[in-house]
KELUMFI-683300 format. One line per 2 residues: for each residue x, y, z of N, C-alpha, C, O, CB. Coordinates in steps of 0.2 Angstrom, whole numbers, padded with zeros to 4 digits. Last residue first. Glycine has a CB too. Layout:
BEGIN
X/Y/Z/X/Y/Z/X/Y/Z/X/Y/Z/X/Y/Z | ...
END
This chain:
BEGIN
-0087/0649/0125/-0081/0644/0123/-0076/0648/0128/-0070/0646/0128/-0079/0644/0112 | -0104/0649/0125/-0098/0651/0126/-0095/0649/0127/-0096/0644/0131/-0098/0653/0128
-0118/0646/0120/-0113/0646/0117/-0105/0649/0117/-0101/0651/0112/-0115/0647/0114 | -0126/0647/0130/-0127/0652/0126/-0122/0655/0125/-0119/0660/0127/-0130/0656/0127
-0121/0634/0134/-0130/0634/0129/-0131/0640/0129/-0137/0641/0128/-0138/0629/0133 | -0114/0633/0143/-0111/0631/0138/-0118/0631/0136/-0120/0625/0136/-0106/0625/0138
-0119/0645/0153/-0114/0648/0149/-0113/0640/0143/-0112/0641/0137/-0105/0650/0156 | -0126/0634/0161/-0128/0641/0158/-0124/0644/0154/-0128/0647/0151/-0130/0645/0162
-0115/0624/0163/-0122/0625/0162/-0124/0629/0157/-0125/0627/0151/-0125/0627/0167 | -0107/0635/0173/-0104/0633/0168/-0112/0629/0159/-0113/0631/0154/-0098/0627/0171
-0117/0636/0182/-0112/0642/0179/-0111/0640/0172/-0114/0642/0167/-0103/0643/0184 | -0117/0625/0190/-0124/0627/0183/-0123/0633/0181/-0127/0636/0178/-0132/0627/0185
-0106/0621/0192/-0111/0620/0188/-0112/0622/0184/-0110/0623/0179/-0116/0620/0189 | -0094/0634/0197/-0101/0633/0199/-0105/0625/0190/-0105/0626/0184/-0105/0643/0199
-0087/0643/0192/-0085/0641/0200/-0093/0635/0201/-0095/0633/0207/-0085/0651/0208 | -0077/0649/0177/-0084/0648/0183/-0082/0642/0188/-0078/0637/0188/-0093/0645/0179
-0064/0654/0169/-0065/0652/0177/-0071/0652/0179/-0072/0657/0183/-0062/0656/0181 | -0073/0646/0158/-0064/0646/0161/-0064/0647/0168/-0064/0643/0173/-0059/0653/0158
-0080/0656/0156/-0083/0648/0155/-0076/0646/0160/-0076/0644/0166/-0084/0644/0145 | -0074/0670/0154/-0080/0668/0160/-0082/0659/0162/-0083/0656/0167/-0090/0672/0156
-0061/0667/0147/-0063/0668/0147/-0071/0668/0152/-0072/0662/0152/-0062/0668/0143 | -0043/0673/0149/-0049/0669/0152/-0054/0671/0149/-0054/0677/0148/-0049/0669/0159
-0033/0678/0146/-0034/0675/0138/-0039/0672/0139/-0042/0669/0135/-0029/0671/0134 | -0026/0686/0155/-0024/0682/0154/-0027/0676/0149/-0026/0670/0150/-0022/0682/0160
-0033/0700/0156/-0027/0698/0153/-0025/0691/0152/-0021/0690/0147/-0022/0699/0157 | -0049/0690/0150/-0046/0694/0153/-0040/0695/0153/-0037/0690/0151/-0047/0694/0156
-0064/0692/0138/-0056/0687/0139/-0053/0690/0146/-0057/0694/0147/-0049/0688/0132 | -0078/0687/0136/-0075/0690/0137/-0069/0688/0140/-0069/0685/0145/-0079/0694/0137
-0092/0681/0132/-0085/0677/0127/-0078/0681/0132/-0073/0679/0130/-0086/0682/0115 | -0101/0687/0131/-0100/0679/0138/-0096/0677/0138/-0094/0672/0141/-0103/0673/0139
-0104/0704/0132/-0102/0700/0130/-0101/0691/0135/-0099/0691/0140/-0097/0704/0127 | -0118/0713/0135/-0112/0711/0139/-0111/0702/0137/-0114/0697/0139/-0113/0713/0149
-0130/0718/0136/-0126/0714/0131/-0123/0715/0130/-0122/0718/0124/-0126/0712/0128 | -0140/0714/0147/-0140/0722/0143/-0133/0721/0138/-0129/0726/0139/-0138/0729/0150
-0142/0699/0146/-0148/0707/0142/-0143/0713/0142/-0143/0716/0136/-0155/0711/0148 | -0131/0698/0151/-0130/0693/0145/-0137/0701/0140/-0136/0705/0135/-0135/0681/0147
-0136/0704/0164/-0127/0708/0160/-0129/0702/0153/-0127/0704/0148/-0114/0707/0167 | -0142/0693/0166/-0146/0697/0168/-0141/0706/0164/-0143/0712/0163/-0147/0695/0177
-0137/0680/0167/-0143/0679/0163/-0143/0690/0162/-0145/0692/0157/-0151/0672/0167 | -0127/0684/0179/-0126/0682/0169/-0131/0682/0164/-0129/0685/0158/-0126/0675/0168
-0137/0684/0189/-0133/0689/0186/-0132/0691/0182/-0133/0697/0180/-0130/0688/0187 | -0141/0670/0188/-0146/0676/0187/-0142/0685/0183/-0142/0688/0179/-0150/0677/0197
-0127/0664/0191/-0132/0662/0182/-0138/0668/0183/-0140/0670/0177/-0136/0651/0180 | -0118/0665/0199/-0121/0669/0200/-0124/0669/0194/-0126/0675/0192/-0119/0673/0202
-0104/0659/0204/-0108/0654/0200/-0115/0658/0203/-0118/0656/0208/-0106/0644/0202 | -0094/0665/0205/-0096/0664/0212/-0101/0660/0210/-0101/0656/0214/-0099/0671/0217
-0090/0665/0195/-0081/0663/0198/-0087/0663/0202/-0086/0657/0204/-0072/0670/0200 | -0099/0674/0182/-0097/0667/0182/-0094/0663/0190/-0095/0657/0190/-0092/0667/0175
-0098/0685/0192/-0103/0681/0190/-0104/0674/0189/-0106/0669/0193/-0104/0683/0185 | -0085/0688/0186/-0087/0686/0194/-0090/0685/0192/-0088/0680/0189/-0087/0689/0199
-0086/0690/0170/-0081/0680/0173/-0084/0684/0182/-0084/0678/0184/-0066/0678/0171 | -0095/0697/0169/-0096/0689/0167/-0091/0685/0172/-0092/0680/0176/-0094/0688/0158
-0090/0709/0172/-0093/0707/0177/-0096/0699/0176/-0099/0695/0180/-0098/0713/0178 | -0072/0705/0168/-0076/0707/0169/-0080/0706/0172/-0079/0701/0176/-0077/0708/0167
-0053/0708/0171/-0059/0705/0171/-0067/0708/0171/-0067/0713/0174/-0058/0700/0176 | -0041/0714/0172/-0047/0713/0166/-0054/0708/0165/-0057/0706/0160/-0043/0712/0161
-0036/0719/0180/-0035/0712/0180/-0040/0709/0174/-0041/0703/0173/-0037/0709/0188 | -0044/0729/0185/-0037/0730/0184/-0035/0725/0179/-0033/0727/0173/-0032/0729/0191
-0059/0727/0180/-0058/0725/0183/-0048/0727/0184/-0048/0722/0188/-0061/0720/0181 | -0073/0735/0168/-0065/0727/0171/-0063/0730/0175/-0065/0736/0175/-0057/0724/0167
-0090/0738/0161/-0081/0738/0165/-0077/0732/0167/-0079/0727/0168/-0082/0742/0173 | -0100/0736/0158/-0093/0734/0155/-0086/0734/0155/-0081/0732/0153/-0093/0735/0151
-0108/0743/0164/-0109/0738/0162/-0104/0732/0161/-0104/0726/0163/-0111/0739/0158 | -0105/0759/0172/-0107/0755/0164/-0103/0748/0166/-0097/0747/0168/-0103/0759/0155
-0116/0767/0180/-0111/0765/0180/-0112/0761/0172/-0116/0761/0167/-0111/0760/0186 | -0129/0776/0178/-0123/0775/0173/-0116/0770/0174/-0112/0769/0169/-0119/0783/0172
-0140/0774/0184/-0135/0779/0185/-0128/0777/0183/-0123/0777/0186/-0134/0781/0193 | -0144/0762/0180/-0147/0767/0177/-0143/0774/0180/-0143/0779/0176/-0155/0766/0179
-0135/0752/0187/-0132/0755/0176/-0138/0761/0176/-0137/0765/0172/-0135/0745/0166 | -0137/0755/0199/-0131/0756/0195/-0129/0759/0190/-0125/0764/0188/-0130/0753/0194
-0152/0745/0196/-0149/0755/0200/-0142/0759/0197/-0142/0765/0194/-0147/0755/0211 | -0144/0738/0193/-0149/0741/0189/-0148/0747/0191/-0146/0752/0188/-0157/0738/0190
-0137/0730/0204/-0135/0730/0198/-0138/0734/0192/-0135/0733/0187/-0135/0725/0198 | -0149/0729/0213/-0142/0733/0217/-0138/0737/0208/-0137/0743/0206/-0135/0723/0223
-0153/0718/0209/-0157/0726/0208/-0151/0730/0211/-0151/0736/0209/-0166/0727/0214 | -0146/0706/0209/-0146/0708/0200/-0151/0717/0204/-0152/0721/0200/-0154/0700/0191
-0135/0700/0217/-0139/0707/0220/-0140/0711/0211/-0136/0715/0208/-0132/0713/0229 | -0123/0692/0220/-0131/0691/0215/-0136/0697/0215/-0141/0696/0212/-0135/0685/0218
-0110/0697/0224/-0117/0694/0231/-0123/0690/0227/-0127/0686/0229/-0122/0704/0236 | -0105/0700/0214/-0103/0692/0216/-0109/0692/0223/-0111/0687/0227/-0091/0690/0221
-0112/0711/0207/-0110/0706/0204/-0110/0696/0209/-0113/0690/0208/-0103/0711/0203 | -0108/0718/0218/-0114/0718/0220/-0116/0715/0213/-0121/0716/0212/-0118/0724/0223
-0094/0721/0220/-0096/0717/0221/-0103/0717/0225/-0104/0716/0231/-0092/0714/0225 | -0096/0729/0205/-0095/0722/0204/-0096/0717/0212/-0098/0711/0211/-0087/0721/0201
-0101/0738/0205/-0105/0735/0200/-0103/0730/0200/-0105/0725/0197/-0106/0737/0194 | -0094/0747/0212/-0098/0748/0215/-0100/0741/0210/-0101/0738/0215/-0101/0754/0215
-0079/0744/0201/-0084/0750/0203/-0089/0746/0207/-0089/0740/0206/-0088/0753/0197 | -0063/0741/0202/-0069/0741/0202/-0073/0745/0202/-0070/0751/0202/-0071/0739/0206
-0049/0743/0204/-0051/0750/0200/-0059/0742/0198/-0058/0738/0193/-0043/0756/0191 | -0041/0740/0214/-0040/0733/0210/-0042/0738/0205/-0038/0738/0201/-0045/0725/0210
-0044/0748/0224/-0036/0749/0219/-0036/0744/0216/-0031/0742/0213/-0028/0750/0225 | -0061/0755/0217/-0056/0754/0225/-0049/0752/0220/-0048/0754/0214/-0058/0745/0232
-0069/0766/0212/-0066/0763/0209/-0064/0761/0216/-0064/0766/0220/-0063/0765/0203 | -0086/0773/0209/-0080/0774/0215/-0080/0768/0213/-0085/0764/0213/-0080/0777/0223
-0099/0777/0206/-0095/0774/0201/-0086/0775/0199/-0083/0777/0195/-0098/0776/0195 | -0106/0785/0214/-0108/0777/0212/-0105/0773/0205/-0107/0770/0201/-0116/0776/0211
-0100/0793/0226/-0101/0791/0221/-0100/0787/0218/-0095/0783/0219/-0100/0793/0218 | -0109/0803/0236/-0106/0798/0237/-0105/0795/0227/-0110/0795/0224/-0109/0793/0243
-0120/0815/0241/-0116/0814/0237/-0113/0809/0239/-0112/0810/0245/-0113/0817/0236 | -0134/0810/0245/-0129/0814/0252/-0120/0816/0248/-0116/0818/0252/-0128/0807/0260
-0138/0802/0236/-0141/0808/0237/-0135/0812/0243/-0133/0817/0242/-0150/0806/0240 | -0131/0790/0239/-0131/0797/0230/-0133/0803/0234/-0129/0808/0234/-0138/0797/0222
-0135/0784/0247/-0126/0790/0249/-0126/0792/0246/-0122/0796/0245/-0118/0789/0251 | -0147/0782/0247/-0146/0788/0253/-0139/0790/0252/-0136/0795/0254/-0147/0785/0262
-0145/0773/0237/-0148/0778/0232/-0146/0782/0240/-0142/0787/0238/-0159/0776/0227 | -0139/0761/0247/-0136/0765/0240/-0140/0771/0239/-0137/0776/0241/-0137/0760/0233
-0148/0760/0253/-0144/0764/0256/-0140/0766/0251/-0138/0772/0250/-0141/0762/0261 | -0157/0755/0248/-0164/0758/0247/-0155/0762/0253/-0157/0767/0256/-0174/0754/0250
-0151/0744/0239/-0154/0748/0236/-0153/0754/0238/-0150/0758/0234/-0159/0746/0237 | -0139/0732/0249/-0144/0740/0249/-0146/0745/0247/-0144/0750/0250/-0145/0742/0251
-0130/0721/0243/-0139/0725/0238/-0143/0728/0243/-0150/0728/0242/-0145/0718/0233 | -0120/0719/0248/-0126/0719/0254/-0131/0718/0249/-0136/0714/0250/-0128/0726/0260
-0110/0725/0239/-0113/0721/0242/-0115/0716/0244/-0115/0710/0243/-0113/0721/0243 | -0118/0741/0241/-0118/0734/0236/-0117/0728/0236/-0122/0725/0234/-0115/0734/0232
-0114/0743/0253/-0118/0743/0251/-0123/0740/0243/-0129/0738/0242/-0117/0748/0252 | -0097/0745/0249/-0101/0738/0254/-0111/0739/0255/-0114/0734/0257/-0097/0740/0264
-0099/0752/0238/-0097/0747/0238/-0098/0740/0242/-0098/0734/0240/-0094/0749/0238 | -0100/0767/0245/-0105/0761/0239/-0107/0756/0237/-0112/0755/0235/-0104/0761/0236
-0091/0769/0254/-0097/0763/0258/-0101/0763/0252/-0106/0760/0253/-0103/0765/0265 | -0076/0758/0245/-0083/0767/0249/-0085/0762/0251/-0084/0756/0252/-0090/0774/0243
-0062/0753/0244/-0069/0751/0244/-0072/0756/0245/-0068/0760/0246/-0072/0746/0249 | -0045/0752/0243/-0050/0760/0243/-0058/0757/0241/-0061/0760/0236/-0048/0766/0235
-0038/0746/0257/-0043/0747/0246/-0045/0748/0244/-0049/0745/0242/-0046/0745/0242 | -0041/0752/0267/-0035/0752/0263/-0035/0749/0259/-0030/0749/0257/-0030/0750/0265
-0057/0762/0262/-0051/0758/0266/-0046/0757/0264/-0044/0761/0260/-0052/0753/0267 | -0062/0778/0261/-0062/0775/0258/-0054/0768/0264/-0049/0769/0268/-0062/0779/0250
-0076/0789/0262/-0071/0783/0263/-0070/0779/0261/-0075/0776/0259/-0071/0780/0266 | -0087/0798/0255/-0084/0794/0250/-0077/0792/0254/-0073/0792/0250/-0084/0798/0242
-0095/0796/0267/-0097/0795/0264/-0097/0793/0258/-0101/0790/0255/-0100/0797/0265 | -0087/0804/0280/-0087/0802/0277/-0090/0796/0273/-0089/0791/0275/-0084/0802/0279
-0093/0810/0299/-0091/0802/0292/-0090/0805/0288/-0093/0810/0289/-0096/0795/0289 | -0098/0819/0304/-0090/0819/0301/-0090/0811/0298/-0085/0809/0295/-0082/0820/0309
-0110/0819/0313/-0104/0818/0316/-0098/0818/0313/-0093/0817/0317/-0104/0814/0319 | -0119/0816/0301/-0118/0820/0305/-0114/0822/0311/-0115/0827/0314/-0120/0821/0306
-0116/0803/0297/-0112/0807/0294/-0112/0815/0298/-0107/0818/0299/-0114/0808/0286 | -0120/0795/0309/-0114/0797/0309/-0111/0801/0304/-0105/0802/0304/-0111/0792/0311
-0132/0795/0308/-0133/0797/0314/-0121/0799/0313/-0118/0803/0316/-0139/0789/0321 | -0131/0789/0294/-0136/0796/0295/-0134/0801/0301/-0134/0807/0301/-0144/0795/0296
-0130/0777/0297/-0127/0780/0293/-0129/0790/0293/-0126/0796/0292/-0129/0776/0286 | -0141/0773/0305/-0133/0776/0310/-0132/0780/0303/-0132/0786/0304/-0125/0768/0314
-0152/0774/0295/-0152/0775/0303/-0147/0782/0305/-0147/0788/0305/-0150/0767/0309 | -0146/0765/0289/-0148/0773/0285/-0150/0777/0294/-0148/0782/0297/-0160/0772/0278
-0142/0752/0288/-0142/0754/0295/-0140/0763/0291/-0134/0765/0291/-0135/0749/0302 | -0139/0743/0279/-0143/0745/0278/-0145/0746/0285/-0150/0743/0288/-0146/0742/0274
-0125/0733/0282/-0130/0730/0284/-0136/0734/0284/-0140/0731/0288/-0128/0727/0290 | -0118/0742/0273/-0118/0734/0271/-0126/0731/0276/-0131/0728/0273/-0110/0730/0273
-0116/0753/0278/-0118/0755/0274/-0119/0744/0270/-0122/0742/0265/-0112/0762/0272 | -0110/0750/0293/-0116/0752/0293/-0120/0753/0285/-0127/0754/0285/-0115/0757/0297
-0096/0748/0286/-0102/0742/0292/-0111/0743/0293/-0115/0738/0293/-0101/0744/0300 | -0094/0762/0282/-0094/0755/0279/-0099/0748/0281/-0103/0745/0277/-0089/0753/0281
-0091/0770/0293/-0096/0769/0288/-0099/0765/0284/-0105/0764/0283/-0095/0771/0285 | -0085/0764/0303/-0090/0762/0307/-0093/0762/0300/-0096/0757/0299/-0092/0767/0314
-0074/0754/0289/-0072/0758/0295/-0081/0757/0296/-0085/0753/0293/-0068/0769/0294 | -0058/0741/0285/-0066/0746/0286/-0068/0751/0291/-0065/0752/0296/-0071/0741/0287
-0044/0739/0288/-0046/0748/0286/-0054/0749/0287/-0056/0754/0289/-0045/0750/0277 | -0042/0726/0288/-0041/0730/0281/-0044/0735/0279/-0046/0737/0273/-0043/0726/0276
-0048/0722/0301/-0041/0725/0299/-0037/0726/0294/-0031/0727/0295/-0038/0723/0300 | -0060/0737/0307/-0056/0730/0303/-0050/0732/0302/-0047/0737/0301/-0059/0728/0296
-0060/0750/0309/-0060/0745/0315/-0057/0736/0313/-0055/0731/0316/-0070/0745/0318 | -0054/0764/0308/-0053/0758/0305/-0054/0756/0312/-0052/0758/0317/-0047/0756/0300
-0063/0780/0308/-0056/0777/0313/-0059/0770/0312/-0065/0768/0313/-0056/0780/0324 | -0073/0791/0314/-0068/0787/0305/-0064/0782/0305/-0063/0780/0299/-0062/0791/0301
-0075/0792/0325/-0082/0788/0320/-0080/0787/0314/-0084/0785/0310/-0089/0791/0319 | -0070/0791/0339/-0066/0792/0332/-0071/0789/0326/-0069/0784/0324/-0057/0788/0333
-0076/0793/0349/-0074/0798/0350/-0069/0800/0342/-0067/0805/0339/-0069/0798/0357 | -0080/0781/0349/-0086/0787/0347/-0083/0791/0348/-0086/0796/0349/-0092/0788/0351
-0072/0767/0339/-0071/0773/0344/-0078/0780/0344/-0079/0783/0339/-0061/0778/0342 | -0077/0752/0335/-0078/0757/0335/-0077/0760/0341/-0080/0758/0347/-0083/0757/0332
-0084/0735/0339/-0078/0739/0341/-0073/0745/0339/-0067/0745/0341/-0075/0735/0340 | -0098/0734/0338/-0096/0733/0334/-0083/0737/0332/-0079/0739/0328/-0103/0735/0330
-0101/0740/0348/-0100/0734/0348/-0095/0731/0342/-0091/0727/0342/-0105/0731/0348 | -0100/0753/0349/-0093/0750/0353/-0095/0741/0352/-0091/0737/0355/-0092/0754/0363
-0110/0754/0341/-0104/0757/0338/-0097/0755/0342/-0091/0756/0340/-0105/0765/0337 | -0120/0756/0347/-0118/0751/0341/-0112/0751/0339/-0110/0746/0335/-0121/0751/0337
-0120/0762/0357/-0117/0756/0359/-0118/0751/0351/-0116/0745/0350/-0121/0752/0367 | -0124/0773/0348/-0117/0772/0352/-0114/0765/0355/-0108/0763/0354/-0118/0775/0358
-0137/0772/0345/-0128/0772/0340/-0126/0770/0345/-0127/0764/0346/-0124/0780/0336 | -0141/0771/0362/-0141/0765/0356/-0138/0766/0350/-0136/0761/0348/-0148/0764/0353
-0136/0785/0365/-0136/0778/0368/-0135/0773/0363/-0130/0772/0360/-0142/0777/0372 | -0147/0796/0355/-0138/0791/0356/-0135/0787/0360/-0131/0784/0357/-0134/0795/0358
-0159/0784/0352/-0157/0785/0358/-0148/0788/0354/-0144/0784/0352/-0159/0775/0364 | -0172/0784/0342/-0169/0779/0344/-0159/0783/0349/-0154/0783/0345/-0169/0774/0336
-0187/0790/0345/-0181/0788/0341/-0179/0788/0344/-0181/0789/0350/-0177/0791/0337 | -0201/0786/0348/-0196/0782/0350/-0191/0784/0349/-0187/0780/0350/-0195/0776/0348
-0215/0793/0344/-0212/0796/0350/-0208/0794/0351/-0207/0796/0356/-0214/0796/0354 | -0219/0787/0332/-0214/0793/0331/-0211/0796/0338/-0206/0801/0338/-0219/0799/0327
-0217/0769/0329/-0218/0774/0334/-0214/0782/0335/-0208/0783/0336/-0216/0771/0340 | -0215/0764/0314/-0214/0765/0319/-0216/0769/0324/-0217/0775/0322/-0208/0764/0319
-0220/0766/0301/-0218/0757/0302/-0213/0758/0310/-0209/0754/0313/-0210/0754/0293 | -0227/0774/0293/-0220/0774/0295/-0216/0770/0297/-0210/0768/0295/-0219/0777/0299
-0242/0769/0291/-0236/0776/0289/-0229/0773/0290/-0226/0770/0285/-0236/0782/0295 | -0244/0765/0305/-0243/0763/0301/-0239/0763/0295/-0234/0760/0293/-0246/0763/0301
-0240/0779/0316/-0235/0771/0315/-0234/0767/0311/-0228/0765/0310/-0237/0765/0318 | -0245/0788/0305/-0238/0791/0311/-0235/0783/0310/-0230/0780/0307/-0242/0793/0323
-0260/0785/0311/-0257/0785/0305/-0249/0786/0304/-0247/0780/0301/-0260/0790/0301 | -0258/0784/0325/-0257/0778/0323/-0258/0778/0313/-0256/0774/0310/-0263/0773/0327
-0258/0798/0327/-0252/0791/0328/-0252/0788/0327/-0247/0785/0328/-0249/0789/0331 | -0269/0803/0323/-0261/0806/0321/-0256/0802/0320/-0252/0801/0316/-0258/0809/0326
-0278/0798/0328/-0277/0796/0324/-0273/0799/0321/-0272/0797/0315/-0280/0795/0322 | -0276/0804/0343/-0273/0797/0342/-0273/0796/0335/-0269/0791/0333/-0276/0792/0348
-0279/0818/0339/-0272/0816/0342/-0271/0807/0338/-0267/0805/0334/-0272/0817/0352 | -0292/0816/0336/-0285/0817/0332/-0279/0816/0333/-0274/0814/0329/-0284/0821/0330
-0295/0814/0349/-0296/0810/0342/-0292/0811/0339/-0287/0807/0339/-0301/0811/0338 | -0294/0823/0356/-0288/0820/0356/-0289/0813/0352/-0285/0809/0352/-0287/0820/0363
-0304/0836/0350/-0295/0832/0348/-0290/0828/0349/-0284/0827/0347/-0291/0836/0348 | -0315/0826/0353/-0312/0829/0347/-0304/0830/0344/-0300/0827/0339/-0313/0834/0348
-0317/0833/0367/-0314/0824/0365/-0312/0823/0357/-0306/0821/0355/-0323/0817/0365 | -0316/0847/0365/-0307/0842/0369/-0308/0839/0367/-0304/0837/0363/-0306/0839/0378
-0326/0847/0359/-0320/0851/0356/-0313/0846/0357/-0308/0843/0354/-0320/0859/0362 | -0336/0844/0370/-0337/0841/0363/-0325/0841/0360/-0320/0838/0360/-0345/0849/0357
-0330/0851/0382/-0328/0846/0380/-0330/0841/0376/-0327/0835/0376/-0328/0844/0384
END
């Protein structure tokens, strides 16, 4: 009787630890119906999980990456979804995750073989959407993986340009710390100051002797 009680206590303890440490009920993993419902809600077809769901060619795996849905990404990959799938403009799931600042998703994608330095049709690596979104942590992680902070888009725009355009002062500060030129010029001769999209961005650039 005592042994049975002890066994029962052990089971309860294990259950509680799994709940606390894992953040979920270990006995209630999402069902396939749960994932299929998400696919339909996002306009996808469960019979064509690699199919485009948006006019610009986004696939379900891009949507899951941007939303931070590692569970959905795993489910899609198990059913043939490509972690390096490209949209009509060359956007990959890594770009989507970077755009949303989803560092954990970016790490998962890399573990699954995703290219951290993939370029879209405009020549932009995932570092660019991360900069646009103001996601310094995502940019820091990408740099640690070897992604170039001095990369340029096909039209010569640097990351500092994009940070300035979107008024991402924290990104500009971080880029300057990495040695990025705040006076870099694009193919039209424009500097970040010339394209700055907010007064705050302009003020910071001017305070740092931008031209």
